[in-house]
All heavy atoms as TSV, in Angstrom:
chain	resi	resn	atom	element	x	y	z
A	1	VAL	N	N	1.470	-10.340	-15.096
A	1	VAL	CA	C	0.754	-9.976	-13.899
A	1	VAL	C	C	0.755	-8.459	-13.775
A	1	VAL	O	O	1.710	-7.797	-14.136
A	1	VAL	CB	C	1.395	-10.649	-12.665
A	1	VAL	CG1	C	2.785	-10.124	-12.410
A	1	VAL	CG2	C	0.533	-10.468	-11.442
A	2	ALA	N	N	-0.338	-7.922	-13.311
A	2	ALA	CA	C	-0.430	-6.487	-13.058
A	2	ALA	C	C	0.106	-6.211	-11.662
A	2	ALA	O	O	-0.425	-6.704	-10.676
A	2	ALA	CB	C	-1.875	-6.023	-13.173
A	3	LEU	N	N	1.159	-5.436	-11.591
A	3	LEU	CA	C	1.787	-5.105	-10.315
A	3	LEU	C	C	1.508	-3.657	-9.965
A	3	LEU	O	O	1.331	-2.815	-10.843
A	3	LEU	CB	C	3.303	-5.310	-10.400
A	3	LEU	CG	C	3.773	-6.736	-10.618
A	3	LEU	CD1	C	5.281	-6.753	-10.863
A	3	LEU	CD2	C	3.429	-7.603	-9.437
A	4	PRO	N	N	1.510	-3.336	-8.682
A	4	PRO	CA	C	1.334	-1.932	-8.288
A	4	PRO	C	C	2.547	-1.104	-8.698
A	4	PRO	O	O	3.658	-1.628	-8.856
A	4	PRO	CB	C	1.187	-2.002	-6.771
A	4	PRO	CG	C	1.818	-3.289	-6.384
A	4	PRO	CD	C	1.656	-4.223	-7.541
A	5	GLU	N	N	2.331	0.179	-8.869
A	5	GLU	CA	C	3.382	1.099	-9.293
A	5	GLU	C	C	4.615	1.017	-8.392
A	5	GLU	O	O	5.745	1.079	-8.859
A	5	GLU	CB	C	2.828	2.525	-9.299
A	5	GLU	CG	C	3.816	3.591	-9.656
A	5	GLU	CD	C	4.199	3.593	-11.132
A	5	GLU	OE1	O	3.485	2.979	-11.935
A	5	GLU	OE2	O	5.220	4.213	-11.452
A	6	PHE	N	N	4.413	0.859	-7.093
A	6	PHE	CA	C	5.564	0.876	-6.184
A	6	PHE	C	C	6.468	-0.341	-6.346
A	6	PHE	O	O	7.586	-0.346	-5.857
A	6	PHE	CB	C	5.146	1.047	-4.728
A	6	PHE	CG	C	4.202	-0.006	-4.210
A	6	PHE	CD1	C	4.656	-1.225	-3.778
A	6	PHE	CD2	C	2.842	0.253	-4.143
A	6	PHE	CE1	C	3.787	-2.185	-3.277
A	6	PHE	CE2	C	1.959	-0.682	-3.651
A	6	PHE	CZ	C	2.432	-1.917	-3.223
A	7	ALA	N	N	6.057	-1.374	-7.078
A	7	ALA	CA	C	6.926	-2.528	-7.329
A	7	ALA	C	C	8.151	-2.109	-8.134
A	7	ALA	O	O	9.201	-2.734	-8.033
A	7	ALA	CB	C	6.157	-3.629	-8.045
A	8	ARG	N	N	8.035	-1.033	-8.910
A	8	ARG	CA	C	9.176	-0.547	-9.682
A	8	ARG	C	C	10.281	-0.012	-8.789
A	8	ARG	O	O	11.441	0.021	-9.182
A	8	ARG	CB	C	8.732	0.531	-10.656
A	8	ARG	CG	C	7.892	-0.047	-11.770
A	8	ARG	CD	C	7.366	0.978	-12.721
A	8	ARG	NE	N	8.391	1.915	-13.179
A	8	ARG	CZ	C	8.100	3.056	-13.780
A	8	ARG	NH1	N	6.852	3.411	-13.966
A	8	ARG	NH2	N	9.065	3.846	-14.176
A	9	SER	N	N	9.947	0.398	-7.579
A	9	SER	CA	C	10.959	0.965	-6.679
A	9	SER	C	C	11.899	-0.104	-6.122
A	9	SER	O	O	12.877	0.222	-5.483
A	9	SER	CB	C	10.291	1.714	-5.527
A	9	SER	OG	O	9.623	0.807	-4.672
A	10	LEU	N	N	11.612	-1.360	-6.384
A	10	LEU	CA	C	12.453	-2.440	-5.872
A	10	LEU	C	C	13.675	-2.702	-6.741
A	10	LEU	O	O	14.463	-3.590	-6.463
A	10	LEU	CB	C	11.628	-3.729	-5.747
A	10	LEU	CG	C	10.428	-3.646	-4.803
A	10	LEU	CD1	C	9.626	-4.944	-4.852
A	10	LEU	CD2	C	10.882	-3.359	-3.393
A	11	ASN	N	N	13.841	-1.924	-7.815
A	11	ASN	CA	C	14.996	-2.047	-8.715
A	11	ASN	C	C	15.142	-3.439	-9.297
A	11	ASN	O	O	16.222	-4.001	-9.322
A	11	ASN	CB	C	16.290	-1.626	-8.011
A	11	ASN	CG	C	16.332	-0.150	-7.725
A	11	ASN	OD1	O	15.865	0.646	-8.530
A	11	ASN	ND2	N	16.864	0.231	-6.580
A	12	LEU	N	N	14.061	-4.002	-9.781
A	12	LEU	CA	C	14.089	-5.329	-10.389
A	12	LEU	C	C	14.134	-5.249	-11.911
A	12	LEU	O	O	13.994	-6.256	-12.588
A	12	LEU	CB	C	12.860	-6.137	-9.951
A	12	LEU	CG	C	12.725	-6.372	-8.448
A	12	LEU	CD1	C	11.401	-7.052	-8.132
A	12	LEU	CD2	C	13.885	-7.204	-7.936
A	13	GLY	N	N	14.310	-4.058	-12.445
A	13	GLY	CA	C	14.355	-3.880	-13.888
A	13	GLY	C	C	12.989	-3.918	-14.541
A	13	GLY	O	O	12.880	-4.112	-15.750
A	14	LEU	N	N	11.942	-3.723	-13.766
A	14	LEU	CA	C	10.590	-3.742	-14.312
A	14	LEU	C	C	10.316	-2.447	-15.068
A	14	LEU	O	O	10.721	-1.373	-14.647
A	14	LEU	CB	C	9.564	-3.893	-13.182
A	14	LEU	CG	C	9.670	-5.161	-12.340
A	14	LEU	CD1	C	8.714	-5.084	-11.164
A	14	LEU	CD2	C	9.371	-6.378	-13.192
A	15	VAL	N	N	9.633	-2.572	-16.192
A	15	VAL	CA	C	9.239	-1.395	-16.961
A	15	VAL	C	C	7.753	-1.510	-17.275
A	15	VAL	O	O	7.252	-2.609	-17.528
A	15	VAL	CB	C	10.048	-1.254	-18.264
A	15	VAL	CG1	C	11.502	-0.974	-17.968
A	15	VAL	CG2	C	9.923	-2.482	-19.130
A	16	PRO	N	N	7.027	-0.397	-17.263
A	16	PRO	CA	C	5.602	-0.463	-17.589
A	16	PRO	C	C	5.397	-0.738	-19.073
A	16	PRO	O	O	6.121	-0.214	-19.921
A	16	PRO	CB	C	5.091	0.924	-17.211
A	16	PRO	CG	C	6.297	1.802	-17.251
A	16	PRO	CD	C	7.466	0.942	-16.921
A	17	VAL	N	N	4.448	-1.594	-19.395
A	17	VAL	CA	C	4.136	-1.892	-20.793
A	17	VAL	C	C	2.701	-1.517	-21.138
A	17	VAL	O	O	2.362	-1.381	-22.296
A	17	VAL	CB	C	4.397	-3.375	-21.139
A	17	VAL	CG1	C	5.883	-3.690	-21.075
A	17	VAL	CG2	C	3.618	-4.299	-20.242
A	18	LEU	N	N	1.860	-1.373	-20.162
A	18	LEU	CA	C	0.467	-0.992	-20.380
A	18	LEU	C	C	0.130	0.183	-19.470
A	18	LEU	O	O	-0.548	0.042	-18.462
A	18	LEU	CB	C	-0.473	-2.167	-20.093
A	18	LEU	CG	C	-0.326	-3.395	-20.975
A	18	LEU	CD1	C	-1.186	-4.538	-20.445
A	18	LEU	CD2	C	-0.705	-3.073	-22.406
A	19	ASP	N	N	0.623	1.359	-19.834
A	19	ASP	CA	C	0.394	2.533	-18.984
A	19	ASP	C	C	-1.079	2.843	-18.789
A	19	ASP	O	O	-1.469	3.437	-17.798
A	19	ASP	CB	C	1.097	3.759	-19.556
A	19	ASP	CG	C	2.596	3.719	-19.314
A	19	ASP	OD1	O	3.007	3.111	-18.302
A	19	ASP	OD2	O	3.342	4.280	-20.118
A	20	GLU	N	N	-1.921	2.453	-19.735
A	20	GLU	CA	C	-3.343	2.745	-19.614
A	20	GLU	C	C	-4.054	1.811	-18.636
A	20	GLU	O	O	-5.191	2.048	-18.263
A	20	GLU	CB	C	-4.038	2.681	-20.981
A	20	GLU	CG	C	-4.140	1.295	-21.583
A	20	GLU	CD	C	-2.884	0.808	-22.310
A	20	GLU	OE1	O	-1.878	1.522	-22.372
A	20	GLU	OE2	O	-2.934	-0.320	-22.816
A	21	LEU	N	N	-3.396	0.756	-18.210
A	21	LEU	CA	C	-3.979	-0.184	-17.254
A	21	LEU	C	C	-4.026	0.464	-15.871
A	21	LEU	O	O	-3.040	1.013	-15.400
A	21	LEU	CB	C	-3.143	-1.464	-17.196
A	21	LEU	CG	C	-3.641	-2.585	-16.303
A	21	LEU	CD1	C	-4.973	-3.115	-16.822
A	21	LEU	CD2	C	-2.622	-3.698	-16.256
A	22	SER	N	N	-5.170	0.422	-15.257
A	22	SER	CA	C	-5.297	0.969	-13.909
A	22	SER	C	C	-6.280	0.113	-13.123
A	22	SER	O	O	-6.993	-0.710	-13.677
A	22	SER	CB	C	-5.761	2.426	-13.946
A	22	SER	OG	O	-7.071	2.495	-14.464
A	23	GLY	N	N	-6.299	0.327	-11.841
A	23	GLY	CA	C	-7.200	-0.428	-10.983
A	23	GLY	C	C	-7.216	0.159	-9.588
A	23	GLY	O	O	-6.472	1.090	-9.286
A	24	GLU	N	N	-8.065	-0.387	-8.781
A	24	GLU	CA	C	-8.161	0.041	-7.391
A	24	GLU	C	C	-8.001	-1.161	-6.483
A	24	GLU	O	O	-8.336	-2.278	-6.865
A	24	GLU	CB	C	-9.524	0.682	-7.118
A	24	GLU	CG	C	-9.693	2.026	-7.728
A	24	GLU	CD	C	-10.991	2.697	-7.293
A	24	GLU	OE1	O	-11.567	2.282	-6.261
A	24	GLU	OE2	O	-11.405	3.620	-7.985
A	25	ARG	N	N	-7.507	-0.893	-5.309
A	25	ARG	CA	C	-7.352	-1.940	-4.306
A	25	ARG	C	C	-7.909	-1.434	-2.987
A	25	ARG	O	O	-7.826	-0.255	-2.682
A	25	ARG	CB	C	-5.879	-2.279	-4.106
A	25	ARG	CG	C	-5.260	-2.944	-5.282
A	25	ARG	CD	C	-3.898	-3.506	-4.876
A	25	ARG	NE	N	-3.405	-4.352	-5.923
A	25	ARG	CZ	C	-2.548	-3.969	-6.849
A	25	ARG	NH1	N	-2.083	-2.738	-6.838
A	25	ARG	NH2	N	-2.154	-4.787	-7.781
A	26	GLU	N	N	-8.449	-2.335	-2.236
A	26	GLU	CA	C	-8.848	-2.020	-0.867
A	26	GLU	C	C	-7.840	-2.686	0.055
A	26	GLU	O	O	-7.299	-3.736	-0.256
A	26	GLU	CB	C	-10.237	-2.566	-0.563
A	26	GLU	CG	C	-11.338	-1.861	-1.285
A	26	GLU	CD	C	-12.708	-2.371	-0.876
A	26	GLU	OE1	O	-12.813	-3.215	0.032
A	26	GLU	OE2	O	-13.681	-1.926	-1.484
A	27	ILE	N	N	-7.599	-2.053	1.148
A	27	ILE	CA	C	-6.706	-2.617	2.157
A	27	ILE	C	C	-7.554	-2.969	3.361
A	27	ILE	O	O	-8.257	-2.108	3.900
A	27	ILE	CB	C	-5.595	-1.623	2.541
A	27	ILE	CG1	C	-4.771	-1.269	1.307
A	27	ILE	CG2	C	-4.716	-2.220	3.637
A	27	ILE	CD1	C	-3.768	-0.164	1.556
A	28	TRP	N	N	-7.500	-4.204	3.748
A	28	TRP	CA	C	-8.275	-4.684	4.881
A	28	TRP	C	C	-7.337	-5.181	5.978
A	28	TRP	O	O	-6.298	-5.760	5.703
A	28	TRP	CB	C	-9.161	-5.849	4.461
A	28	TRP	CG	C	-10.319	-5.472	3.611
A	28	TRP	CD1	C	-10.275	-4.904	2.367
A	28	TRP	CD2	C	-11.692	-5.648	3.931
A	28	TRP	NE1	N	-11.543	-4.721	1.897
A	28	TRP	CE2	C	-12.434	-5.177	2.831
A	28	TRP	CE3	C	-12.362	-6.168	5.023
A	28	TRP	CZ2	C	-13.816	-5.199	2.817
A	28	TRP	CZ3	C	-13.740	-6.192	4.986
A	28	TRP	CH2	C	-14.455	-5.709	3.897
A	29	MET	N	N	-7.742	-4.960	7.194
A	29	MET	CA	C	-7.055	-5.539	8.341
A	29	MET	C	C	-8.138	-6.125	9.227
A	29	MET	O	O	-9.130	-5.468	9.520
A	29	MET	CB	C	-6.277	-4.486	9.119
A	29	MET	CG	C	-5.574	-5.061	10.315
A	29	MET	SD	S	-4.682	-3.794	11.226
A	29	MET	CE	C	-4.645	-4.557	12.818
A	30	SER	N	N	-7.962	-7.354	9.608
A	30	SER	CA	C	-8.965	-7.964	10.473
A	30	SER	C	C	-8.300	-8.532	11.719
A	30	SER	O	O	-7.120	-8.869	11.712
A	30	SER	CB	C	-9.729	-9.060	9.731
A	30	SER	OG	O	-8.867	-10.109	9.369
A	31	ALA	N	N	-9.071	-8.596	12.752
A	31	ALA	CA	C	-8.618	-9.175	14.019
A	31	ALA	C	C	-9.836	-9.793	14.693
A	31	ALA	O	O	-10.965	-9.319	14.514
A	31	ALA	CB	C	-7.989	-8.112	14.913
A	32	HIS	N	N	-9.589	-10.810	15.432
A	32	HIS	CA	C	-10.677	-11.432	16.179
A	32	HIS	C	C	-11.285	-10.391	17.113
A	32	HIS	O	O	-10.579	-9.551	17.676
A	32	HIS	CB	C	-10.143	-12.627	16.986
A	32	HIS	CG	C	-11.220	-13.452	17.599
A	32	HIS	ND1	N	-11.821	-13.113	18.777
A	32	HIS	CD2	C	-11.822	-14.591	17.168
A	32	HIS	CE1	C	-12.744	-14.014	19.074
A	32	HIS	NE2	N	-12.759	-14.927	18.105
A	33	GLN	N	N	-12.592	-10.437	17.259
A	33	GLN	CA	C	-13.273	-9.419	18.064
A	33	GLN	C	C	-12.770	-9.360	19.500
A	33	GLN	O	O	-12.826	-8.306	20.136
A	33	GLN	CB	C	-14.783	-9.643	18.052
A	33	GLN	CG	C	-15.236	-10.948	18.663
A	33	GLN	CD	C	-16.739	-11.158	18.489
A	33	GLN	OE1	O	-17.395	-10.404	17.790
A	33	GLN	NE2	N	-17.263	-12.186	19.105
A	34	ASP	N	N	-12.266	-10.455	20.029
A	34	ASP	CA	C	-11.722	-10.449	21.393
A	34	ASP	C	C	-10.361	-9.752	21.468
A	34	ASP	O	O	-9.904	-9.411	22.556
A	34	ASP	CB	C	-11.582	-11.876	21.924
A	34	ASP	CG	C	-12.924	-12.560	22.144
A	34	ASP	OD1	O	-13.958	-11.846	22.190
A	34	ASP	OD2	O	-12.951	-13.799	22.256
A	35	LEU	N	N	-9.701	-9.573	20.311
A	35	LEU	CA	C	-8.360	-8.994	20.294
A	35	LEU	C	C	-8.312	-7.599	19.677
A	35	LEU	O	O	-7.331	-6.880	19.848
A	35	LEU	CB	C	-7.416	-9.905	19.494
A	35	LEU	CG	C	-7.341	-11.365	19.941
A	35	LEU	CD1	C	-6.461	-12.153	18.997
A	35	LEU	CD2	C	-6.834	-11.462	21.362
A	36	ALA	N	N	-9.356	-7.222	18.985
A	36	ALA	CA	C	-9.339	-6.003	18.184
A	36	ALA	C	C	-9.009	-4.744	18.974
A	36	ALA	O	O	-8.449	-3.800	18.417
A	36	ALA	CB	C	-10.671	-5.840	17.462
A	37	TYR	N	N	-9.344	-4.702	20.235
A	37	TYR	CA	C	-9.130	-3.483	21.013
A	37	TYR	C	C	-7.937	-3.565	21.973
A	37	TYR	O	O	-7.751	-2.670	22.787
A	37	TYR	CB	C	-10.408	-3.108	21.766
A	37	TYR	CG	C	-11.511	-2.775	20.785
A	37	TYR	CD1	C	-12.493	-3.690	20.471
A	37	TYR	CD2	C	-11.514	-1.546	20.136
A	37	TYR	CE1	C	-13.485	-3.388	19.549
A	37	TYR	CE2	C	-12.491	-1.233	19.210
A	37	TYR	CZ	C	-13.478	-2.156	18.924
A	37	TYR	OH	O	-14.438	-1.856	18.002
A	38	LEU	N	N	-7.137	-4.604	21.818
A	38	LEU	CA	C	-5.910	-4.674	22.608
A	38	LEU	C	C	-4.953	-3.576	22.153
A	38	LEU	O	O	-4.885	-3.250	20.964
A	38	LEU	CB	C	-5.233	-6.027	22.437
A	38	LEU	CG	C	-5.931	-7.235	23.071
A	38	LEU	CD1	C	-5.168	-8.513	22.728
A	38	LEU	CD2	C	-6.032	-7.075	24.574
A	39	PRO	N	N	-4.223	-2.989	23.085
A	39	PRO	CA	C	-3.317	-1.900	22.709
A	39	PRO	C	C	-2.337	-2.270	21.597
A	39	PRO	O	O	-2.085	-1.459	20.703
A	39	PRO	CB	C	-2.589	-1.585	24.014
A	39	PRO	CG	C	-3.557	-1.980	25.090
A	39	PRO	CD	C	-4.267	-3.196	24.533
A	40	ARG	N	N	-1.811	-3.473	21.599
A	40	ARG	CA	C	-0.830	-3.843	20.569
A	40	ARG	C	C	-1.481	-3.968	19.189
A	40	ARG	O	O	-0.872	-3.614	18.181
A	40	ARG	CB	C	-0.083	-5.116	20.951
A	40	ARG	CG	C	-0.937	-6.354	21.059
A	40	ARG	CD	C	-0.084	-7.572	21.478
A	40	ARG	NE	N	-0.863	-8.758	21.582
A	40	ARG	CZ	C	-1.351	-9.244	22.715
A	40	ARG	NH1	N	-1.098	-8.615	23.864
A	40	ARG	NH2	N	-2.049	-10.359	22.727
A	41	VAL	N	N	-2.712	-4.433	19.125
A	41	VAL	CA	C	-3.427	-4.539	17.854
A	41	VAL	C	C	-3.800	-3.142	17.369
A	41	VAL	O	O	-3.647	-2.823	16.186
A	41	VAL	CB	C	-4.661	-5.448	17.990
A	41	VAL	CG1	C	-5.471	-5.475	16.703
A	41	VAL	CG2	C	-4.246	-6.866	18.378
A	42	ARG	N	N	-4.259	-2.293	18.258
A	42	ARG	CA	C	-4.586	-0.915	17.883
A	42	ARG	C	C	-3.338	-0.162	17.421
A	42	ARG	O	O	-3.403	0.654	16.501
A	42	ARG	CB	C	-5.261	-0.209	19.050
A	42	ARG	CG	C	-6.662	-0.776	19.302
A	42	ARG	CD	C	-7.333	-0.209	20.507
A	42	ARG	NE	N	-7.352	1.252	20.470
A	42	ARG	CZ	C	-7.555	2.005	21.527
A	42	ARG	NH1	N	-7.785	1.459	22.702
A	42	ARG	NH2	N	-7.560	3.317	21.430
A	43	ALA	N	N	-2.194	-0.453	18.033
A	43	ALA	CA	C	-0.947	0.204	17.638
A	43	ALA	C	C	-0.558	-0.189	16.214
A	43	ALA	O	O	-0.132	0.669	15.422
A	43	ALA	CB	C	0.172	-0.148	18.612
A	44	VAL	N	N	-0.713	-1.446	15.871
A	44	VAL	CA	C	-0.412	-1.895	14.511
A	44	VAL	C	C	-1.363	-1.225	13.519
A	44	VAL	O	O	-0.947	-0.751	12.464
A	44	VAL	CB	C	-0.482	-3.436	14.395
A	44	VAL	CG1	C	-0.430	-3.892	12.946
A	44	VAL	CG2	C	0.635	-4.089	15.194
A	45	LYS	N	N	-2.634	-1.171	13.869
A	45	LYS	CA	C	-3.625	-0.534	13.000
A	45	LYS	C	C	-3.261	0.933	12.760
A	45	LYS	O	O	-3.277	1.402	11.619
A	45	LYS	CB	C	-5.006	-0.642	13.640
A	45	LYS	CG	C	-6.100	0.015	12.857
A	45	LYS	CD	C	-7.430	-0.115	13.597
A	45	LYS	CE	C	-8.518	0.696	12.941
A	45	LYS	NZ	N	-9.787	0.637	13.685
A	46	GLN	N	N	-2.921	1.654	13.806
A	46	GLN	CA	C	-2.555	3.065	13.671
A	46	GLN	C	C	-1.287	3.233	12.842
A	46	GLN	O	O	-1.177	4.150	12.033
A	46	GLN	CB	C	-2.392	3.720	15.034
A	46	GLN	CG	C	-3.689	3.841	15.799
A	46	GLN	CD	C	-4.677	4.761	15.109
A	46	GLN	OE1	O	-5.085	4.544	13.976
A	46	GLN	NE2	N	-5.066	5.815	15.805
A	47	PHE	N	N	-0.321	2.347	13.058
A	47	PHE	CA	C	0.940	2.393	12.304
A	47	PHE	C	C	0.679	2.201	10.812
A	47	PHE	O	O	1.192	2.958	9.978
A	47	PHE	CB	C	1.895	1.324	12.830
A	47	PHE	CG	C	3.155	1.197	12.032
A	47	PHE	CD1	C	4.158	2.142	12.151
A	47	PHE	CD2	C	3.345	0.127	11.170
A	47	PHE	CE1	C	5.332	2.030	11.414
A	47	PHE	CE2	C	4.507	0.007	10.431
A	47	PHE	CZ	C	5.499	0.971	10.557
A	48	LEU	N	N	-0.140	1.208	10.456
A	48	LEU	CA	C	-0.446	0.950	9.052
A	48	LEU	C	C	-1.230	2.107	8.424
A	48	LEU	O	O	-0.966	2.490	7.284
A	48	LEU	CB	C	-1.211	-0.366	8.907
A	48	LEU	CG	C	-0.412	-1.620	9.259
A	48	LEU	CD1	C	-1.313	-2.848	9.240
A	48	LEU	CD2	C	0.771	-1.794	8.325
A	49	LYS	N	N	-2.164	2.666	9.157
A	49	LYS	CA	C	-2.915	3.818	8.651
A	49	LYS	C	C	-1.967	4.989	8.374
A	49	LYS	O	O	-2.097	5.684	7.360
A	49	LYS	CB	C	-3.987	4.239	9.647
A	49	LYS	CG	C	-5.187	3.328	9.666
A	49	LYS	CD	C	-6.120	3.668	10.807
A	49	LYS	CE	C	-7.131	4.688	10.409
A	49	LYS	NZ	N	-8.169	4.884	11.456
A	50	LYS	N	N	-1.014	5.196	9.266
A	50	LYS	CA	C	-0.052	6.279	9.097
A	50	LYS	C	C	0.796	6.061	7.842
A	50	LYS	O	O	1.030	7.000	7.073
A	50	LYS	CB	C	0.839	6.367	10.338
A	50	LYS	CG	C	1.825	7.482	10.324
A	50	LYS	CD	C	2.604	7.499	11.627
A	50	LYS	CE	C	3.682	8.551	11.625
A	50	LYS	NZ	N	4.445	8.544	12.876
A	51	LEU	N	N	1.237	4.833	7.607
A	51	LEU	CA	C	2.034	4.536	6.416
A	51	LEU	C	C	1.238	4.766	5.136
A	51	LEU	O	O	1.740	5.342	4.173
A	51	LEU	CB	C	2.527	3.087	6.440
A	51	LEU	CG	C	3.647	2.747	7.395
A	51	LEU	CD1	C	3.982	1.267	7.293
A	51	LEU	CD2	C	4.871	3.587	7.124
A	52	VAL	N	N	0.004	4.311	5.127
A	52	VAL	CA	C	-0.828	4.476	3.928
A	52	VAL	C	C	-1.095	5.950	3.678
A	52	VAL	O	O	-1.004	6.421	2.540
A	52	VAL	CB	C	-2.140	3.668	4.050
A	52	VAL	CG1	C	-3.112	4.029	2.944
A	52	VAL	CG2	C	-1.845	2.174	4.032
A	53	ARG	N	N	-1.397	6.697	4.694
A	53	ARG	CA	C	-1.634	8.137	4.520
A	53	ARG	C	C	-0.375	8.847	4.032
A	53	ARG	O	O	-0.441	9.729	3.181
A	53	ARG	CB	C	-2.119	8.761	5.817
A	53	ARG	CG	C	-3.557	8.426	6.107
A	53	ARG	CD	C	-4.095	9.230	7.278
A	53	ARG	NE	N	-5.464	8.821	7.555
A	53	ARG	CZ	C	-5.881	8.391	8.725
A	53	ARG	NH1	N	-5.055	8.334	9.754
A	53	ARG	NH2	N	-7.135	8.035	8.890
A	54	ARG	N	N	0.784	8.449	4.570
A	54	ARG	CA	C	2.050	9.065	4.170
A	54	ARG	C	C	2.311	8.844	2.680
A	54	ARG	O	O	2.779	9.737	1.986
A	54	ARG	CB	C	3.193	8.478	4.993
A	54	ARG	CG	C	4.543	9.110	4.693
A	54	ARG	CD	C	5.675	8.328	5.267
A	54	ARG	NE	N	5.830	7.103	4.472
A	54	ARG	CZ	C	6.644	6.121	4.798
A	54	ARG	NH1	N	7.346	6.170	5.903
A	54	ARG	NH2	N	6.740	5.058	4.029
A	55	ASP	N	N	1.992	7.661	2.202
A	55	ASP	CA	C	2.301	7.296	0.822
A	55	ASP	C	C	1.090	7.362	-0.099
A	55	ASP	O	O	1.122	6.827	-1.207
A	55	ASP	CB	C	2.907	5.889	0.786
A	55	ASP	CG	C	4.262	5.835	1.460
A	55	ASP	OD1	O	4.960	6.863	1.485
A	55	ASP	OD2	O	4.627	4.760	1.958
A	56	GLU	N	N	0.037	8.035	0.318
A	56	GLU	CA	C	-1.216	8.051	-0.447
A	56	GLU	C	C	-1.022	8.510	-1.885
A	56	GLU	O	O	-1.528	7.879	-2.812
A	56	GLU	CB	C	-2.229	8.954	0.246
A	56	GLU	CG	C	-3.558	9.002	-0.454
A	56	GLU	CD	C	-4.570	9.853	0.319
A	56	GLU	OE1	O	-4.180	10.566	1.254
A	56	GLU	OE2	O	-5.745	9.782	-0.036
A	57	GLN	N	N	-0.302	9.575	-2.113
A	57	GLN	CA	C	-0.131	10.083	-3.469
A	57	GLN	C	C	0.624	9.100	-4.354
A	57	GLN	O	O	0.308	8.931	-5.527
A	57	GLN	CB	C	0.561	11.443	-3.460
A	57	GLN	CG	C	-0.291	12.546	-2.868
A	57	GLN	CD	C	-1.622	12.683	-3.572
A	57	GLN	OE1	O	-1.679	12.792	-4.795
A	57	GLN	NE2	N	-2.704	12.659	-2.813
A	58	ARG	N	N	1.609	8.437	-3.792
A	58	ARG	CA	C	2.344	7.438	-4.583
A	58	ARG	C	C	1.496	6.206	-4.833
A	58	ARG	O	O	1.564	5.614	-5.904
A	58	ARG	CB	C	3.650	7.080	-3.889
A	58	ARG	CG	C	4.642	8.218	-3.983
A	58	ARG	CD	C	5.923	7.847	-3.358
A	58	ARG	NE	N	5.760	8.011	-1.914
A	58	ARG	CZ	C	6.750	8.120	-1.062
A	58	ARG	NH1	N	7.981	8.034	-1.485
A	58	ARG	NH2	N	6.529	8.294	0.212
A	59	LEU	N	N	0.704	5.815	-3.870
A	59	LEU	CA	C	-0.172	4.667	-4.069
A	59	LEU	C	C	-1.221	4.966	-5.137
A	59	LEU	O	O	-1.687	4.067	-5.826
A	59	LEU	CB	C	-0.848	4.283	-2.747
A	59	LEU	CG	C	0.075	3.693	-1.689
A	59	LEU	CD1	C	-0.635	3.630	-0.348
A	59	LEU	CD2	C	0.575	2.323	-2.095
A	60	LEU	N	N	-1.585	6.221	-5.288
A	60	LEU	CA	C	-2.547	6.627	-6.308
A	60	LEU	C	C	-1.880	7.000	-7.625
A	60	LEU	O	O	-2.523	7.487	-8.524
A	60	LEU	CB	C	-3.377	7.815	-5.787
A	60	LEU	CG	C	-4.272	7.510	-4.599
A	60	LEU	CD1	C	-4.885	8.786	-4.054
A	60	LEU	CD2	C	-5.342	6.510	-4.974
A	61	ARG	N	N	-0.582	6.778	-7.723
A	61	ARG	CA	C	0.211	7.076	-8.924
A	61	ARG	C	C	0.287	8.558	-9.234
A	61	ARG	O	O	0.499	8.943	-10.373
A	61	ARG	CB	C	-0.297	6.312	-10.145
A	61	ARG	CG	C	-0.154	4.821	-10.018
A	61	ARG	CD	C	-0.617	4.138	-11.255
A	61	ARG	NE	N	0.427	4.319	-12.286
A	61	ARG	CZ	C	0.363	3.772	-13.479
A	61	ARG	NH1	N	-0.657	3.053	-13.820
A	61	ARG	NH2	N	1.321	3.961	-14.341
A	62	ASN	N	N	0.121	9.398	-8.246
A	62	ASN	CA	C	0.219	10.834	-8.471
A	62	ASN	C	C	1.601	11.392	-8.136
A	62	ASN	O	O	1.839	12.575	-8.271
A	62	ASN	CB	C	-0.834	11.584	-7.661
A	62	ASN	CG	C	-2.228	11.248	-8.119
A	62	ASN	OD1	O	-2.435	10.935	-9.283
A	62	ASN	ND2	N	-3.182	11.299	-7.223
A	63	ALA	N	N	2.485	10.530	-7.672
A	63	ALA	CA	C	3.838	10.963	-7.332
A	63	ALA	C	C	4.781	9.788	-7.556
A	63	ALA	O	O	4.381	8.635	-7.394
A	63	ALA	CB	C	3.907	11.440	-5.886
A	64	PRO	N	N	6.014	10.047	-7.922
A	64	PRO	CA	C	6.956	8.947	-8.185
A	64	PRO	C	C	7.466	8.302	-6.900
A	64	PRO	O	O	7.490	8.922	-5.849
A	64	PRO	CB	C	8.104	9.647	-8.925
A	64	PRO	CG	C	8.062	11.049	-8.416
A	64	PRO	CD	C	6.613	11.365	-8.163
A	65	TRP	N	N	7.871	7.068	-7.033
A	65	TRP	CA	C	8.529	6.352	-5.942
A	65	TRP	C	C	10.013	6.520	-6.111
A	65	TRP	O	O	10.552	6.357	-7.187
A	65	TRP	CB	C	8.185	4.862	-5.970
A	65	TRP	CG	C	6.792	4.591	-5.545
A	65	TRP	CD1	C	5.687	4.604	-6.329
A	65	TRP	CD2	C	6.350	4.307	-4.232
A	65	TRP	NE1	N	4.579	4.341	-5.587
A	65	TRP	CE2	C	4.960	4.138	-4.299
A	65	TRP	CE3	C	6.980	4.179	-3.008
A	65	TRP	CZ2	C	4.181	3.856	-3.176
A	65	TRP	CZ3	C	6.224	3.881	-1.903
A	65	TRP	CH2	C	4.846	3.728	-1.980
A	66	SER	N	N	10.693	6.831	-5.052
A	66	SER	CA	C	12.155	6.906	-5.125
A	66	SER	C	C	12.733	5.631	-4.552
A	66	SER	O	O	12.140	5.007	-3.688
A	66	SER	CB	C	12.663	8.120	-4.353
A	66	SER	OG	O	12.231	8.065	-3.011
A	67	SER	N	N	13.875	5.259	-5.048
A	67	SER	CA	C	14.498	3.992	-4.611
A	67	SER	C	C	15.241	4.161	-3.322
A	67	SER	O	O	15.728	5.167	-2.983
A	67	SER	CB	C	15.462	3.509	-5.675
A	67	SER	OG	O	14.775	3.346	-6.885
């Protein structure tokens, strides 16, 4: 199975075998239209956006993951 680079940070003894393998992923978040603008749903959305932005370089394999 092709795993994301950050799976190696879990200390499971994983080693890359196909360094030339690459891919892209989209991250989607959905909510029912009646709930999408509730403060708690918006807070989760903002929190997730902040995490992805914080780790953008590592998610793009441009920086190492530390354990």
